[in-house]
Biopython code that builds the backbone (N, CA, C, O; Angstrom):
import numpy as np
from Bio.PDB.StructureBuilder import StructureBuilder

atoms = [
    (1, "UNK", "N", (0.743, -0.991, -0.150)),
    (1, "UNK", "CA", (-0.032, -0.118, -0.042)),
    (1, "UNK", "C", (0.939, 1.248, -0.005)),
    (1, "UNK", "O", (0.418, 2.358, 0.098)),
    (2, "UNK", "N", (2.028, 1.121, -0.074)),
    (2, "UNK", "CA", (2.920, 2.335, -0.335)),
    (2, "UNK", "C", (2.676, 3.219, -1.553)),
    (2, "UNK", "O", (2.302, 2.738, -2.623)),
    (3, "UNK", "N", (2.868, 4.361, -1.393)),
    (3, "UNK", "CA", (2.679, 5.374, -2.422)),
    (3, "UNK", "C", (4.059, 4.999, -3.327)),
    (3, "UNK", "O", (3.863, 4.798, -4.525)),
    (4, "UNK", "N", (5.081, 4.920, -2.952)),
    (4, "UNK", "CA", (6.344, 4.590, -3.517)),
    (4, "UNK", "C", (6.647, 3.103, -3.317)),
    (4, "UNK", "O", (6.829, 2.698, -2.169)),
    (5, "UNK", "N", (6.706, 2.378, -4.212)),
    (5, "UNK", "CA", (6.839, 0.773, -4.372)),
    (5, "UNK", "C", (8.005, 0.581, -3.804)),
    (5, "UNK", "O", (7.986, -0.216, -2.866)),
    (6, "UNK", "N", (9.407, 1.240, -4.174)),
    (6, "UNK", "CA", (10.622, 1.043, -3.537)),
    (6, "UNK", "C", (10.730, 1.469, -2.055)),
    (6, "UNK", "O", (11.772, 1.187, -1.463)),
    (7, "UNK", "N", (9.734, 2.131, -1.400)),
    (7, "UNK", "CA", (10.060, 2.576, -0.061)),
    (7, "UNK", "C", (8.943, 2.047, 0.802)),
    (7, "UNK", "O", (7.955, 2.702, 1.133)),
    (8, "UNK", "N", (9.187, 0.840, 1.123)),
    (8, "UNK", "CA", (7.940, -0.043, 2.028)),
    (8, "UNK", "C", (8.610, -0.334, 3.027)),
    (8, "UNK", "O", (9.823, -0.544, 2.996)),
    (9, "UNK", "N", (7.722, -0.390, 4.279)),
    (9, "UNK", "CA", (7.696, -0.493, 5.509)),
    (9, "UNK", "C", (6.909, -1.819, 6.056)),
    (9, "UNK", "O", (6.448, -2.728, 5.366)),
    (10, "UNK", "N", (6.878, -1.686, 7.489)),
    (10, "UNK", "CA", (6.208, -2.957, 8.151)),
    (10, "UNK", "C", (4.627, -2.862, 7.937)),
    (10, "UNK", "O", (3.961, -3.886, 7.780)),
    (11, "UNK", "N", (3.945, -1.333, 7.938)),
    (11, "UNK", "CA", (2.819, -1.203, 7.447)),
    (11, "UNK", "C", (2.367, -1.837, 6.133)),
    (11, "UNK", "O", (1.266, -2.369, 5.989)),
    (12, "UNK", "N", (3.228, -1.745, 5.262)),
    (12, "UNK", "CA", (3.043, -2.482, 3.824)),
    (12, "UNK", "C", (2.938, -3.712, 3.875)),
    (12, "UNK", "O", (2.145, -4.267, 3.114)),
    (13, "UNK", "N", (3.764, -4.506, 4.847)),
    (13, "UNK", "CA", (3.952, -5.788, 5.097)),
    (13, "UNK", "C", (2.477, -6.436, 5.544)),
    (13, "UNK", "O", (2.005, -7.485, 5.105)),
    (14, "UNK", "N", (1.900, -5.589, 6.479)),
    (14, "UNK", "CA", (0.900, -6.347, 7.185)),
    (14, "UNK", "C", (-0.680, -6.030, 6.514)),
    (14, "UNK", "O", (-1.693, -6.664, 6.809)),
    (15, "UNK", "N", (-0.611, -5.010, 5.649)),
    (15, "UNK", "CA", (-1.921, -4.631, 4.926)),
    (15, "UNK", "C", (-1.591, -4.940, 3.555)),
    (15, "UNK", "O", (-0.486, -5.037, 3.020)),
    (16, "UNK", "N", (-2.896, -5.092, 3.029)),
    (16, "UNK", "CA", (-3.187, -5.474, 1.351)),
    (16, "UNK", "C", (-4.187, -4.132, 1.000)),
    (16, "UNK", "O", (-4.853, -3.510, 1.828)),
    (17, "UNK", "N", (-4.111, -3.899, -0.290)),
    (17, "UNK", "CA", (-4.936, -2.847, -0.911)),
    (17, "UNK", "C", (-5.759, -3.421, -2.005)),
    (17, "UNK", "O", (-5.231, -3.880, -3.018)),
    (18, "UNK", "N", (-7.027, -3.403, -1.823)),
    (18, "UNK", "CA", (-7.897, -4.031, -2.785)),
    (18, "UNK", "C", (-7.607, -3.352, -4.286)),
    (18, "UNK", "O", (-7.761, -3.885, -5.385)),
    (19, "UNK", "N", (-7.212, -2.219, -4.025)),
    (19, "UNK", "CA", (-7.170, -1.086, -5.287)),
    (19, "UNK", "C", (-5.863, -1.254, -5.977)),
    (19, "UNK", "O", (-5.557, -0.637, -6.998)),
    (20, "UNK", "N", (-5.022, -2.218, -5.299)),
    (20, "UNK", "CA", (-3.641, -2.392, -6.018)),
    (20, "UNK", "C", (-3.346, -3.699, -6.680)),
    (20, "UNK", "O", (-3.057, -4.683, -5.999)),
    (21, "UNK", "N", (-3.414, -3.748, -8.110)),
    (21, "UNK", "CA", (-3.411, -4.829, -8.760)),
    (21, "UNK", "C", (-2.295, -6.010, -8.453)),
    (21, "UNK", "O", (-2.382, -7.237, -8.483)),
    (22, "UNK", "N", (-1.323, -5.201, -8.175)),
    (22, "UNK", "CA", (-0.127, -6.318, -7.787)),
    (22, "UNK", "C", (-0.464, -6.975, -6.565)),
    (22, "UNK", "O", (-0.297, -8.183, -6.402)),
    (23, "UNK", "N", (-1.006, -6.089, -5.573)),
    (23, "UNK", "CA", (-1.081, -6.870, -4.261)),
    (23, "UNK", "C", (-2.308, -8.218, -4.368)),
    (23, "UNK", "O", (-2.250, -9.337, -3.859)),
    (24, "UNK", "N", (-3.167, -7.726, -5.056)),
    (24, "UNK", "CA", (-4.486, -8.628, -5.410)),
    (24, "UNK", "C", (-3.622, -9.848, -6.294)),
    (24, "UNK", "O", (-3.905, -10.960, -5.849)),
    (25, "UNK", "N", (-2.923, -9.882, -7.108)),
    (25, "UNK", "CA", (-2.302, -10.692, -7.963)),
    (25, "UNK", "C", (-1.413, -11.407, -6.855)),
    (25, "UNK", "O", (-1.374, -12.635, -6.927)),
    (26, "UNK", "N", (-0.801, -10.882, -5.991)),
    (26, "UNK", "CA", (0.154, -11.937, -5.093)),
    (26, "UNK", "C", (-0.727, -12.794, -4.316)),
    (26, "UNK", "O", (-0.422, -13.986, -4.271)),
    (27, "UNK", "N", (-2.024, -12.304, -3.542)),
    (27, "UNK", "CA", (-2.625, -12.862, -3.002)),
    (27, "UNK", "C", (-3.501, -14.211, -3.896)),
    (27, "UNK", "O", (-3.663, -15.358, -3.479)),
    (28, "UNK", "N", (-3.954, -13.659, -5.164)),
    (28, "UNK", "CA", (-4.630, -14.612, -5.933)),
    (28, "UNK", "C", (-3.352, -15.837, -6.393)),
    (28, "UNK", "O", (-3.794, -16.941, -6.713)),
    (29, "UNK", "N", (-2.112, -15.683, -6.417)),
    (29, "UNK", "CA", (-1.222, -16.804, -7.031)),
    (29, "UNK", "C", (-1.055, -17.730, -5.583)),
    (29, "UNK", "O", (-0.872, -18.944, -5.672)),
    (30, "UNK", "N", (-1.122, -17.163, -4.471)),
    (30, "UNK", "CA", (-1.482, -18.060, -3.262)),
    (30, "UNK", "C", (-2.706, -18.839, -3.326)),
    (30, "UNK", "O", (-2.615, -19.988, -2.894)),
    (31, "UNK", "N", (-3.630, -18.526, -3.692)),
    (31, "UNK", "CA", (-5.026, -18.951, -3.573)),
    (31, "UNK", "C", (-5.473, -19.323, -5.105)),
    (31, "UNK", "O", (-6.635, -19.004, -5.355)),
    (32, "UNK", "N", (-4.761, -19.932, -6.154)),
    (32, "UNK", "CA", (-4.996, -19.808, -7.466)),
    (32, "UNK", "C", (-6.281, -20.541, -7.631)),
    (32, "UNK", "O", (-6.892, -20.231, -8.654)),
    (33, "UNK", "N", (-6.785, -21.353, -6.942)),
    (33, "UNK", "CA", (-8.367, -21.563, -7.223)),
    (33, "UNK", "C", (-9.456, -20.807, -7.351)),
    (33, "UNK", "O", (-10.445, -21.057, -8.039)),
    (34, "UNK", "N", (-9.189, -19.551, -6.440)),
    (34, "UNK", "CA", (-10.119, -18.547, -6.370)),
    (34, "UNK", "C", (-10.091, -17.490, -7.532)),
    (34, "UNK", "O", (-9.071, -17.409, -8.216)),
    (35, "UNK", "N", (-11.113, -16.719, -7.770)),
    (35, "UNK", "CA", (-11.206, -15.836, -8.873)),
    (35, "UNK", "C", (-10.633, -14.663, -8.246)),
    (35, "UNK", "O", (-10.544, -14.632, -7.019)),
    (36, "UNK", "N", (-10.231, -13.688, -8.963)),
    (36, "UNK", "CA", (-9.585, -12.363, -8.717)),
    (36, "UNK", "C", (-10.585, -11.691, -7.691)),
    (36, "UNK", "O", (-10.317, -11.185, -6.601)),
    (37, "UNK", "N", (-11.831, -11.820, -8.338)),
    (37, "UNK", "CA", (-13.069, -11.139, -7.716)),
    (37, "UNK", "C", (-13.179, -11.725, -6.413)),
    (37, "UNK", "O", (-13.286, -10.960, -5.456)),
    (38, "UNK", "N", (-13.170, -12.868, -6.242)),
    (38, "UNK", "CA", (-13.122, -13.412, -4.660)),
    (38, "UNK", "C", (-12.112, -12.608, -3.747)),
    (38, "UNK", "O", (-12.397, -12.032, -2.697)),
    (39, "UNK", "N", (-11.007, -12.677, -4.292)),
    (39, "UNK", "CA", (-9.749, -12.143, -3.261)),
    (39, "UNK", "C", (-10.058, -10.593, -2.890)),
    (39, "UNK", "O", (-9.938, -10.056, -1.789)),
    (40, "UNK", "N", (-10.531, -9.968, -4.239)),
    (40, "UNK", "CA", (-11.034, -8.590, -3.778)),
    (40, "UNK", "C", (-11.960, -8.511, -2.857)),
    (40, "UNK", "O", (-11.782, -7.768, -1.892)),
    (41, "UNK", "N", (-13.041, -9.216, -2.979)),
    (41, "UNK", "CA", (-14.375, -9.221, -1.971)),
    (41, "UNK", "C", (-13.796, -9.673, -0.433)),
    (41, "UNK", "O", (-14.222, -9.253, 0.644)),
    (42, "UNK", "N", (-12.941, -10.435, -0.603)),
    (42, "UNK", "CA", (-12.660, -10.951, 0.646)),
    (42, "UNK", "C", (-11.531, -9.798, 1.503)),
    (42, "UNK", "O", (-11.542, -9.735, 2.732)),
    (43, "UNK", "N", (-10.758, -9.087, 0.801)),
    (43, "UNK", "CA", (-10.024, -7.884, 1.075)),
    (43, "UNK", "C", (-11.210, -6.875, 1.726)),
    (43, "UNK", "O", (-11.028, -6.492, 2.881)),
    (44, "UNK", "N", (-12.303, -6.481, 1.078)),
    (44, "UNK", "CA", (-13.155, -5.386, 1.094)),
    (44, "UNK", "C", (-13.875, -5.876, 2.355)),
    (44, "UNK", "O", (-14.230, -4.973, 3.112)),
    (45, "UNK", "N", (-14.225, -7.424, 2.814)),
    (45, "UNK", "CA", (-15.024, -7.821, 3.781)),
    (45, "UNK", "C", (-14.365, -7.836, 4.944)),
    (45, "UNK", "O", (-14.858, -7.339, 5.956)),
    (46, "UNK", "N", (-13.179, -8.407, 4.924)),
    (46, "UNK", "CA", (-12.479, -8.581, 6.025)),
    (46, "UNK", "C", (-11.517, -7.342, 6.587)),
    (46, "UNK", "O", (-11.191, -7.245, 7.770)),
    (47, "UNK", "N", (-11.212, -6.632, 5.788)),
    (47, "UNK", "CA", (-10.589, -5.253, 6.121)),
    (47, "UNK", "C", (-9.330, -5.480, 5.415)),
    (47, "UNK", "O", (-9.136, -6.419, 4.644)),
    (48, "UNK", "N", (-8.385, -4.467, 5.754)),
    (48, "UNK", "CA", (-6.995, -4.408, 5.012)),
    (48, "UNK", "C", (-5.955, -5.395, 5.744)),
    (48, "UNK", "O", (-5.040, -5.795, 5.024)),
    (49, "UNK", "N", (-5.971, -5.845, 7.095)),
    (49, "UNK", "CA", (-5.007, -6.667, 7.411)),
    (49, "UNK", "C", (-4.719, -7.956, 6.831)),
    (49, "UNK", "O", (-5.516, -8.890, 6.909)),
    (50, "UNK", "N", (-3.531, -8.037, 6.212)),
    (50, "UNK", "CA", (-3.117, -9.483, 5.488)),
    (50, "UNK", "C", (-3.492, -10.559, 5.941)),
    (50, "UNK", "O", (-4.068, -11.381, 5.227)),
    (51, "UNK", "N", (-3.202, -10.793, 7.403)),
    (51, "UNK", "CA", (-3.586, -11.887, 8.406)),
    (51, "UNK", "C", (-5.013, -12.163, 8.564)),
    (51, "UNK", "O", (-5.355, -13.318, 8.819)),
    (52, "UNK", "N", (-5.806, -11.322, 8.452)),
    (52, "UNK", "CA", (-7.420, -11.407, 8.276)),
    (52, "UNK", "C", (-7.715, -12.040, 6.899)),
    (52, "UNK", "O", (-8.298, -13.107, 6.710)),
    (53, "UNK", "N", (-7.252, -11.265, 6.044)),
    (53, "UNK", "CA", (-7.491, -11.641, 4.735)),
    (53, "UNK", "C", (-7.069, -13.170, 4.439)),
    (53, "UNK", "O", (-7.902, -13.986, 4.045)),
    (54, "UNK", "N", (-5.838, -13.468, 4.637)),
    (54, "UNK", "CA", (-5.598, -14.953, 4.322)),
    (54, "UNK", "C", (-6.226, -16.091, 5.087)),
    (54, "UNK", "O", (-6.436, -17.216, 4.635)),
    (55, "UNK", "N", (-6.487, -15.677, 6.252)),
    (55, "UNK", "CA", (-7.351, -16.620, 7.399)),
    (55, "UNK", "C", (-8.582, -17.057, 6.464)),
    (55, "UNK", "O", (-8.918, -18.214, 6.209)),
    (56, "UNK", "N", (-9.131, -15.961, 6.045)),
    (56, "UNK", "CA", (-10.789, -15.970, 5.371)),
    (56, "UNK", "C", (-10.266, -16.646, 4.202)),
    (56, "UNK", "O", (-10.917, -17.649, 3.911)),
    (57, "UNK", "N", (-9.292, -16.395, 3.454)),
    (57, "UNK", "CA", (-9.036, -17.196, 1.990)),
    (57, "UNK", "C", (-8.960, -18.727, 2.306)),
    (57, "UNK", "O", (-9.433, -19.644, 1.634)),
    (58, "UNK", "N", (-8.250, -18.800, 3.497)),
    (58, "UNK", "CA", (-7.680, -20.307, 3.684)),
    (58, "UNK", "C", (-9.043, -21.226, 3.948)),
    (58, "UNK", "O", (-9.120, -22.428, 3.697)),
    (59, "UNK", "N", (-10.234, -20.295, 4.578)),
    (59, "UNK", "CA", (-11.209, -21.250, 4.889)),
    (59, "UNK", "C", (-12.147, -21.393, 3.501)),
    (59, "UNK", "O", (-12.962, -22.303, 3.353)),
    (60, "UNK", "N", (-11.916, -20.433, 2.599)),
    (60, "UNK", "CA", (-12.543, -20.731, 1.284)),
    (60, "UNK", "C", (-11.714, -21.910, 0.800)),
    (60, "UNK", "O", (-12.386, -22.824, 0.323)),
    (61, "UNK", "N", (-10.596, -22.056, 0.817)),
    (61, "UNK", "CA", (-9.608, -23.225, 0.265)),
    (61, "UNK", "C", (-10.383, -24.478, 0.277)),
    (61, "UNK", "O", (-10.660, -25.181, -0.695)),
    (62, "UNK", "N", (-10.781, -24.710, 1.864)),
    (62, "UNK", "CA", (-11.233, -25.886, 2.333)),
    (62, "UNK", "C", (-12.553, -26.298, 1.975)),
    (62, "UNK", "O", (-12.949, -27.434, 2.233)),
    (63, "UNK", "N", (-13.387, -25.292, 1.291)),
    (63, "UNK", "CA", (-14.613, -25.800, 0.688)),
    (63, "UNK", "C", (-14.613, -26.433, -0.630)),
    (63, "UNK", "O", (-15.664, -26.853, -1.113)),
]
sb = StructureBuilder()
sb.init_structure("model")
sb.init_model(0)
sb.init_chain("A")
sb.init_seg("    ")
for serial, (resi, resn, name, xyz) in enumerate(atoms, 1):
    if name == "N":
        sb.init_residue(resn, " ", resi, " ")
    sb.init_atom(name, np.array(xyz, "f"), 0.0, 1.0, " ", f" {name:<3s}", serial, name[0])
structure = sb.get_structure()
């Protein structure tokens, strides 16, 4: 979520931005069986914290 992608910090590692295609794609590669739209909806519904989003996506993985 950094404005400058070359200057990332801890806040950028723990959060994910649904409006940043590279961040959505990174999560999509981890959960390739899901659609991009599902990943975006997970971010929007669970909030910006990466741990919360990943935990939710893992529950979708078990379905």
